[in-house]
VMD Tcl script that draws the C-alpha trace (Angstrom):
set ca {
  {0.00 0.00 0.00}
  {1.47 3.33 -1.12}
  {0.69 6.06 1.43}
  {1.44 9.80 1.33}
  {1.74 11.68 4.64}
  {1.11 15.43 4.62}
  {2.82 17.68 7.17}
  {4.35 21.12 7.74}
  {7.99 22.25 7.82}
  {8.61 21.93 11.56}
  {7.15 18.42 11.89}
  {8.87 17.04 8.78}
  {11.76 15.29 10.63}
  {9.36 13.66 13.12}
  {6.93 12.53 10.42}
  {9.75 11.02 8.36}
  {11.09 9.28 11.49}
  {7.79 7.73 12.57}
  {6.23 7.36 9.12}
  {8.78 4.93 7.73}
  {7.63 3.23 4.56}
  {5.52 6.22 3.47}
  {6.25 9.21 1.27}
  {6.05 12.64 2.92}
  {4.65 15.82 1.36}
  {5.82 18.97 3.17}
  {3.39 21.84 2.76}
  {4.91 25.35 2.69}
  {3.67 26.25 6.19}
  {5.55 26.15 9.47}
  {2.98 24.44 11.73}
  {0.91 21.60 10.28}
  {-2.05 22.40 12.53}
  {-2.45 25.72 10.66}
  {-3.34 23.85 7.47}
  {-6.91 23.57 6.20}
  {-8.34 20.93 3.83}
  {-8.59 23.57 1.09}
  {-4.94 24.61 1.53}
  {-3.82 20.99 1.40}
  {-5.89 20.36 -1.74}
  {-4.36 23.46 -3.36}
  {-0.78 22.40 -2.54}
  {-1.29 18.79 -3.68}
  {-3.04 19.88 -6.85}
  {-0.22 22.29 -7.67}
  {2.34 19.51 -7.06}
  {0.32 17.18 -9.34}
  {0.24 14.43 -6.71}
  {-0.83 11.10 -8.21}
  {-0.46 7.34 -7.89}
  {-1.08 6.87 -4.16}
  {-3.47 4.46 -2.52}
  {-4.09 6.80 0.36}
  {-3.30 10.28 1.67}
  {-3.11 10.87 5.41}
  {-3.21 14.42 6.76}
  {-2.43 15.61 10.34}
  {-5.17 14.85 12.85}
  {-5.05 18.41 14.18}
  {-6.29 19.85 10.86}
  {-9.85 21.14 11.30}
  {-12.65 19.96 9.04}
  {-13.25 17.03 6.71}
  {-10.85 15.53 4.16}
  {-13.62 15.18 1.56}
  {-12.57 18.28 -0.38}
  {-9.02 16.91 -0.75}
  {-10.28 13.53 -1.93}
  {-12.68 15.06 -4.46}
  {-10.06 17.35 -5.98}
  {-7.05 15.00 -5.93}
  {-8.95 11.76 -6.62}
  {-7.16 9.77 -3.91}
  {-8.82 8.45 -0.70}
  {-7.81 10.90 2.03}
  {-8.12 10.46 5.79}
  {-7.12 12.02 9.07}
  {-4.04 10.66 10.78}
  {-3.13 10.95 14.48}
  {-2.85 14.28 16.24}
  {0.78 13.51 17.09}
  {3.31 11.99 14.71}
  {4.68 9.66 17.40}
  {1.46 7.64 17.07}
  {2.04 7.01 13.34}
  {3.69 3.56 13.69}
  {0.71 2.14 15.59}
  {-1.80 3.70 13.21}
  {0.04 2.68 10.03}
  {0.35 -0.91 11.26}
  {-3.39 -0.99 11.95}
  {-4.18 0.52 8.52}
  {-2.11 -2.12 6.77}
  {-4.05 -4.76 8.71}
  {-7.39 -3.40 7.50}
  {-8.19 -0.66 10.03}
  {-10.41 2.00 8.44}
  {-9.53 5.66 9.04}
  {-12.01 8.54 9.18}
  {-12.38 11.69 7.12}
  {-13.36 13.72 10.21}
  {-12.03 12.00 13.37}
  {-8.28 11.96 14.20}
  {-6.86 8.44 13.85}
  {-5.72 8.12 17.49}
  {-9.23 8.95 18.76}
  {-10.76 6.57 16.22}
  {-8.32 3.83 17.23}
  {-9.42 4.14 20.87}
  {-13.09 4.06 19.86}
  {-12.44 1.02 17.68}
  {-10.67 -0.76 20.55}
  {-13.60 -0.15 22.88}
  {-15.97 -1.41 20.18}
  {-13.91 -4.57 19.75}
  {-14.00 -5.14 23.52}
  {-17.77 -4.72 23.48}
  {-18.04 -7.14 20.55}
  {-16.09 -9.74 22.54}
  {-18.34 -9.23 25.56}
  {-21.46 -9.32 23.41}
  {-20.44 -12.68 21.90}
  {-20.31 -14.16 25.39}
  {-23.77 -12.70 26.12}
  {-25.35 -14.58 23.22}
  {-28.00 -17.02 24.49}
  {-26.78 -19.95 22.39}
  {-23.18 -19.30 23.42}
  {-24.18 -19.27 27.11}
  {-26.27 -22.45 26.82}
  {-23.38 -24.30 25.16}
  {-20.79 -22.96 27.63}
  {-22.84 -23.88 30.69}
  {-22.74 -27.54 29.69}
  {-19.04 -27.53 30.57}
  {-18.10 -28.10 34.23}
  {-15.85 -25.03 34.36}
  {-18.73 -22.61 33.69}
  {-21.79 -21.95 35.86}
  {-24.21 -19.22 36.90}
  {-23.78 -16.81 39.78}
  {-27.36 -15.64 40.01}
  {-28.11 -15.10 36.34}
  {-24.52 -14.13 35.44}
  {-22.43 -16.75 33.58}
  {-19.01 -17.17 35.18}
  {-16.11 -19.40 34.22}
  {-13.24 -20.04 31.84}
  {-15.31 -19.31 28.72}
  {-16.35 -15.84 29.91}
  {-14.49 -12.57 30.56}
  {-13.26 -12.07 34.12}
  {-16.07 -10.70 36.28}
  {-15.38 -7.83 38.67}
  {-16.83 -7.94 42.16}
  {-17.18 -4.60 43.93}
  {-16.94 -5.12 47.69}
  {-18.91 -2.87 50.01}
  {-16.65 -2.95 53.06}
  {-18.31 -3.11 56.52}
  {-21.79 -3.05 55.01}
  {-23.55 -3.39 58.41}
  {-22.22 0.06 59.38}
  {-24.10 1.59 56.43}
  {-27.76 2.46 56.09}
  {-29.69 0.59 53.40}
  {-29.79 3.72 51.23}
  {-26.00 4.09 51.50}
  {-25.47 0.45 50.46}
  {-27.66 0.95 47.39}
  {-25.87 4.20 46.45}
  {-22.44 2.58 46.74}
  {-23.62 -0.49 44.80}
  {-24.97 1.65 41.97}
  {-21.72 3.62 41.89}
  {-19.70 0.38 41.64}
  {-21.93 -0.87 38.84}
  {-21.52 2.40 36.93}
  {-17.75 1.98 37.27}
  {-17.82 -1.51 35.73}
  {-18.58 -4.04 38.49}
  {-20.53 -7.17 37.55}
  {-21.31 -8.44 41.06}
  {-21.84 -6.55 44.31}
  {-20.19 -8.10 47.35}
  {-21.62 -7.43 50.80}
  {-18.64 -7.32 53.17}
  {-19.47 -8.16 56.77}
  {-17.60 -7.18 59.95}
  {-15.19 -9.68 61.50}
  {-16.07 -10.56 65.09}
  {-19.66 -9.34 64.82}
  {-22.97 -10.97 63.91}
  {-25.25 -8.80 61.76}
  {-28.09 -10.98 60.51}
  {-30.20 -7.94 59.64}
  {-27.79 -6.89 56.88}
  {-27.76 -10.40 55.39}
  {-31.55 -10.42 55.39}
  {-31.49 -7.22 53.30}
  {-29.78 -8.99 50.37}
  {-33.01 -9.90 48.49}
  {-34.09 -6.25 48.63}
  {-30.63 -5.11 47.51}
  {-30.75 -7.53 44.55}
  {-34.19 -6.28 43.59}
  {-33.03 -2.65 43.60}
  {-29.73 -3.08 41.71}
  {-30.61 -5.99 39.41}
  {-27.27 -7.87 39.54}
  {-25.95 -10.84 41.54}
  {-25.01 -10.20 45.16}
  {-22.38 -12.15 47.08}
  {-21.88 -12.42 50.85}
  {-18.37 -12.05 52.28}
  {-18.29 -13.53 55.78}
  {-16.80 -16.29 57.92}
  {-19.52 -16.02 60.55}
  {-21.53 -19.27 60.60}
  {-24.78 -17.59 61.62}
  {-24.50 -15.01 58.83}
  {-23.55 -17.66 56.28}
  {-26.46 -19.92 57.25}
  {-28.84 -17.09 56.33}
  {-26.66 -16.07 53.38}
  {-26.88 -19.42 51.57}
  {-30.63 -18.85 51.30}
  {-30.52 -15.28 49.95}
  {-27.10 -14.57 48.34}
  {-25.99 -15.68 44.86}
  {-22.42 -16.47 45.92}
  {-20.86 -17.26 49.30}
  {-17.42 -16.07 50.42}
  {-15.84 -17.90 52.15}
  {-15.83 -21.65 52.82}
  {-12.84 -23.14 54.66}
  {-12.11 -26.18 56.84}
  {-13.83 -24.58 59.83}
  {-17.26 -24.33 58.19}
  {-17.25 -26.62 55.15}
  {-19.29 -29.33 56.88}
  {-21.92 -26.92 58.17}
  {-22.84 -25.03 55.02}
  {-23.41 -27.52 52.21}
  {-25.21 -25.77 49.34}
  {-25.76 -26.05 45.59}
  {-25.01 -22.36 45.20}
  {-21.53 -21.25 44.08}
  {-19.06 -20.88 46.95}
  {-15.49 -19.65 47.28}
  {-13.02 -22.03 48.92}
  {-10.08 -20.49 50.80}
  {-6.98 -22.23 52.25}
  {-7.65 -21.62 55.92}
  {-9.09 -23.14 59.05}
  {-10.16 -20.07 60.96}
  {-11.28 -22.04 63.97}
  {-7.75 -23.41 64.47}
  {-5.86 -20.41 63.07}
  {-4.40 -22.36 60.14}
  {-3.21 -20.61 56.96}
  {-0.44 -22.42 55.05}
  {2.23 -19.96 54.04}
  {4.35 -22.19 51.85}
  {2.84 -22.07 48.30}
  {3.00 -25.85 47.76}
  {1.40 -26.57 51.13}
  {-1.30 -23.99 50.40}
  {-2.12 -25.61 47.07}
  {-2.33 -29.10 48.58}
  {-4.49 -27.76 51.42}
  {-6.90 -26.28 48.86}
  {-7.03 -29.47 46.81}
  {-7.95 -31.49 49.92}
  {-10.60 -28.91 50.86}
  {-12.03 -29.09 47.33}
  {-12.30 -32.90 47.45}
  {-13.94 -32.76 50.86}
  {-16.44 -30.13 49.68}
  {-17.24 -32.21 46.60}
  {-17.84 -35.32 48.71}
  {-20.17 -33.31 50.97}
  {-22.29 -32.21 48.00}
  {-20.95 -28.80 46.98}
  {-21.26 -28.36 43.22}
  {-19.95 -25.03 41.95}
  {-16.68 -24.24 43.69}
  {-14.45 -21.22 43.10}
  {-10.85 -21.49 44.31}
  {-9.14 -18.52 45.98}
  {-5.53 -19.23 47.07}
  {-5.60 -15.71 48.63}
  {-3.49 -12.95 47.15}
  {-1.34 -11.24 49.76}
  {0.20 -7.79 49.76}
  {3.88 -6.97 50.29}
  {6.00 -8.55 51.77}
  {4.19 -11.81 50.90}
  {2.94 -10.91 47.43}
  {5.36 -13.14 45.50}
  {4.64 -16.29 47.51}
  {0.91 -15.86 46.97}
  {1.40 -15.45 43.22}
  {3.45 -18.65 43.23}
  {0.54 -20.41 44.97}
  {-1.87 -19.13 42.30}
  {0.47 -20.28 39.54}
  {1.03 -23.71 41.06}
  {-2.67 -24.27 41.63}
  {-3.56 -23.28 38.06}
  {-0.81 -25.50 36.66}
  {-2.16 -28.50 38.59}
  {-5.86 -27.72 38.06}
  {-6.35 -26.31 34.57}
  {-10.16 -26.42 34.55}
  {-10.97 -25.06 38.01}
  {-12.71 -21.69 38.35}
  {-10.49 -19.31 40.33}
  {-10.74 -15.85 41.85}
  {-8.50 -13.31 43.60}
  {-9.15 -10.51 46.04}
  {-6.95 -8.01 44.22}
  {-8.18 -5.10 46.34}
  {-5.93 -6.49 49.04}
  {-2.95 -5.31 46.99}
  {-4.19 -1.87 45.89}
  {-5.48 -0.94 49.34}
  {-2.21 -1.95 51.03}
  {0.13 -0.17 48.59}
  {0.88 3.56 48.75}
  {1.20 3.99 45.01}
  {-1.15 5.24 42.30}
  {-3.65 2.48 41.61}
  {-3.98 2.56 37.76}
  {-0.65 0.84 37.14}
  {-1.19 -1.65 39.95}
  {-4.62 -2.57 38.57}
  {-3.19 -2.96 35.06}
  {-0.58 -5.38 36.41}
  {-3.19 -7.30 38.42}
  {-5.46 -7.55 35.36}
  {-2.54 -8.97 33.38}
  {-1.79 -11.54 36.09}
  {-5.47 -12.47 36.21}
  {-5.50 -13.04 32.45}
  {-2.36 -15.22 32.53}
  {-3.73 -17.28 35.43}
  {-7.22 -17.49 33.85}
  {-8.96 -16.06 36.89}
  {-12.72 -15.73 36.51}
  {-13.50 -13.38 39.40}
  {-11.62 -10.33 40.70}
  {-12.71 -8.85 44.01}
  {-11.79 -5.23 44.68}
  {-13.02 -2.24 46.61}
  {-12.61 1.50 46.93}
  {-12.39 1.72 50.71}
  {-9.69 4.41 50.73}
  {-9.37 7.69 48.85}
  {-6.14 6.52 47.19}
  {-8.04 3.63 45.59}
  {-10.96 5.66 44.31}
  {-11.54 4.58 40.70}
  {-10.04 1.10 41.19}
  {-13.10 -0.68 39.80}
  {-13.04 1.39 36.61}
  {-9.26 0.89 36.33}
  {-9.51 -2.85 36.85}
  {-12.28 -3.04 34.25}
  {-10.09 -1.17 31.77}
  {-7.18 -3.51 32.53}
  {-9.39 -6.54 31.89}
  {-10.61 -4.95 28.64}
  {-7.01 -4.49 27.52}
  {-6.28 -8.18 28.12}
  {-9.37 -9.10 26.08}
  {-7.65 -7.36 23.17}
  {-4.64 -9.62 23.70}
  {-2.09 -7.32 25.30}
  {-1.40 -4.56 27.82}
  {0.40 -2.48 25.20}
  {-0.54 -0.93 21.85}
  {-4.18 -2.00 21.92}
  {-5.67 1.49 21.56}
  {-6.80 1.84 25.19}
  {-4.59 2.22 28.24}
  {-4.37 3.15 31.91}
  {-1.92 6.02 31.45}
  {-3.22 8.91 33.53}
  {-0.32 10.77 35.16}
  {2.28 9.75 32.59}
  {2.28 9.43 28.80}
  {3.31 6.53 26.60}
  {5.75 8.54 24.52}
  {6.94 12.09 24.89}
  {5.30 14.28 22.25}
  {8.06 15.87 20.21}
  {6.45 19.24 19.43}
  {8.51 22.13 18.05}
  {7.69 25.72 17.13}
  {9.56 28.40 15.25}
  {10.93 31.13 17.53}
  {10.29 34.80 16.86}
  {13.20 37.15 16.11}
  {12.50 39.02 19.33}
  {13.13 36.89 22.40}
  {12.71 38.29 25.93}
  {13.32 36.79 29.35}
  {10.25 36.64 31.58}
  {10.41 38.88 34.67}
  {7.91 39.12 37.49}
  {6.54 42.48 38.61}
  {5.20 43.37 42.00}
  {1.57 42.41 42.59}
  {-0.83 45.16 43.60}
  {-3.52 43.90 45.94}
  {-7.11 44.57 44.89}
  {-10.19 45.16 47.01}
  {-11.80 41.93 45.91}
  {-10.17 38.53 46.41}
  {-11.30 34.98 45.72}
  {-11.15 31.61 47.48}
  {-11.63 28.46 45.38}
  {-12.77 25.12 46.77}
  {-14.43 21.87 45.65}
  {-17.77 20.54 46.83}
  {-20.25 17.99 45.42}
  {-18.18 17.49 42.23}
  {-18.33 21.21 41.44}
  {-15.92 24.14 41.63}
  {-16.99 26.85 44.07}
  {-15.54 30.37 44.12}
  {-16.25 32.82 46.94}
  {-15.66 36.50 46.14}
  {-14.72 38.54 49.23}
  {-14.78 42.23 50.03}
  {-13.02 42.41 53.35}
  {-13.95 39.38 55.48}
  {-17.41 38.86 54.02}
  {-18.24 36.82 50.90}
  {-20.29 38.93 48.52}
  {-20.88 36.28 45.84}
  {-20.46 32.50 45.36}
  {-19.96 31.22 41.82}
  {-20.53 27.50 41.10}
  {-19.55 25.55 37.98}
  {-17.33 22.89 36.44}
  {-15.94 24.85 33.48}
  {-13.03 27.22 34.32}
  {-13.82 29.39 31.27}
  {-17.42 29.91 32.37}
  {-16.34 30.70 35.93}
  {-13.70 33.24 34.91}
  {-16.12 34.86 32.45}
  {-18.65 35.23 35.29}
  {-15.99 36.74 37.56}
  {-14.98 39.25 34.87}
  {-18.61 40.23 34.32}
  {-19.08 41.06 37.98}
  {-15.71 42.29 39.24}
  {-13.13 44.71 37.77}
  {-9.87 42.80 38.24}
  {-6.47 43.13 36.60}
  {-5.24 40.79 33.82}
  {-2.64 39.40 36.27}
  {-5.37 38.57 38.78}
  {-7.49 36.95 36.05}
  {-4.52 34.87 34.89}
  {-3.88 33.71 38.46}
  {-7.52 32.67 38.87}
  {-7.50 30.84 35.54}
  {-4.44 28.88 36.60}
  {-6.00 27.91 39.93}
  {-9.33 27.00 38.33}
  {-7.58 24.60 35.94}
  {-5.86 22.98 38.93}
  {-9.26 22.63 40.60}
  {-10.70 21.02 37.46}
  {-7.78 18.55 37.30}
  {-8.31 17.70 40.98}
  {-11.97 16.97 40.24}
  {-11.02 14.63 37.39}
  {-8.56 12.70 39.55}
  {-10.69 12.70 42.69}
  {-7.97 14.58 44.56}
  {-8.20 17.27 47.22}
  {-7.66 20.84 46.05}
  {-6.16 23.57 48.22}
  {-5.66 26.96 46.63}
  {-2.02 27.89 45.96}
  {-0.74 24.42 46.92}
  {0.82 22.03 44.38}
  {-1.63 19.46 43.07}
  {1.12 16.85 42.72}
  {4.03 16.16 45.08}
  {7.39 17.32 43.72}
  {8.53 13.68 43.62}
  {11.20 13.77 40.95}
  {13.07 16.74 42.39}
  {12.94 15.32 45.90}
  {16.27 15.44 47.69}
  {16.34 11.63 47.99}
  {17.07 11.51 44.24}
  {19.87 14.06 44.35}
  {23.32 12.49 44.51}
  {25.81 14.84 46.15}
  {29.49 14.38 45.60}
  {31.81 14.47 48.62}
}
mol new
graphics top color blue
foreach p $ca { graphics top sphere $p radius 0.5 }
foreach p [lrange $ca 0 end-1] q [lrange $ca 1 end] { graphics top cylinder $p $q radius 0.2 }
display resetview
């Protein structure tokens, strides 16, 4: 396939570097984003461009490529907004990916990836597919949700310490988890307490949220009620296996809580689980889910070994992992951790992943884990069109501009205080701005768009350009904090100055 890439003078070296295998047409403009479809058509027409299978223009060019295609007679599409994404896009194009005349290729690639994920999920929702899959012993229903090796990993959102919440709060949290991508809602009970009332609420919870509900408890009294009302029981071990025989799906864990037994050696843990599974089967349990228990640092590696060994010895067993145990116990940003856990889950063929958002640092974990699982459905954790890059970027964008002849060094001037001043804060997913005259607020402005807020301020208060610039900067920080679910404090850094921290500075003697 013979492809022509169109660009401007400044981006030419980058486009040639990343667009290997294609010809490059350099339009007589400095910045490619300043081009228009008409300008490109004029330049190509003047150059008598012919004999190409496809023309790709910069994704930052406004408007449709139709005018170019009509005048030049060659199919013309929008490429990525940044040239560094050309290799991924060109590879996809050569494999049959269809570009758009109006949507930048990188945006289209992400949309296409999400569509492919949905297609995969939809295939496993097909009635005939489900009926055929459920005939195999490694697939079964949790409520009305098919679970097993022939279905995508299901995410369980755990409501920690549910008995401490009012019914309305449980429903609100459950609906939030479902909106984030959970498939099952897990009702987490409180160790050392008996709260039958909460267990008895499960049928009402199921009715209100419309998805399977699991019960997470080791309390015999709670579990005895739970096997009648919940769709899945966590957890069955040697201390209660004989007392809770049920046809419903259960999770087996390698413990005997009554005697304080939890094998730490991976091989011993696997053998303990295998014996528990045989015992449960002999007692009449039918649908068993194996959880070797994932541990956080400093025991993370041994638990992963146990998972690996169990899967190697029992290829057709349905397995799960409580991955929230890792994210909640690690003081690091959760997107990368969840991506890694989703990859491990895919390699180990885990069918259920239990997580929670009990702490502020793990807010968004369900959505992140769902995205990680989606990436694995596309066959990789890299170059699939969707990612979990939030605070960092995949590749540094090599953007250059032409400098003016006149170059001046920036210098700060003294700031003159004005009669009106503003305090910015976040509340209820909105940005609030209080305008003060003296100690008293004279107006409160509410919104989520910094431009709208600053326009409203300028309409009502005569402030200097410097003051307006300061407010704009702070409002953008507030908006970023909202997106990330972080706290915002005016005039404080939104992110810790990690990379310039003194612990990374090596001083010579």
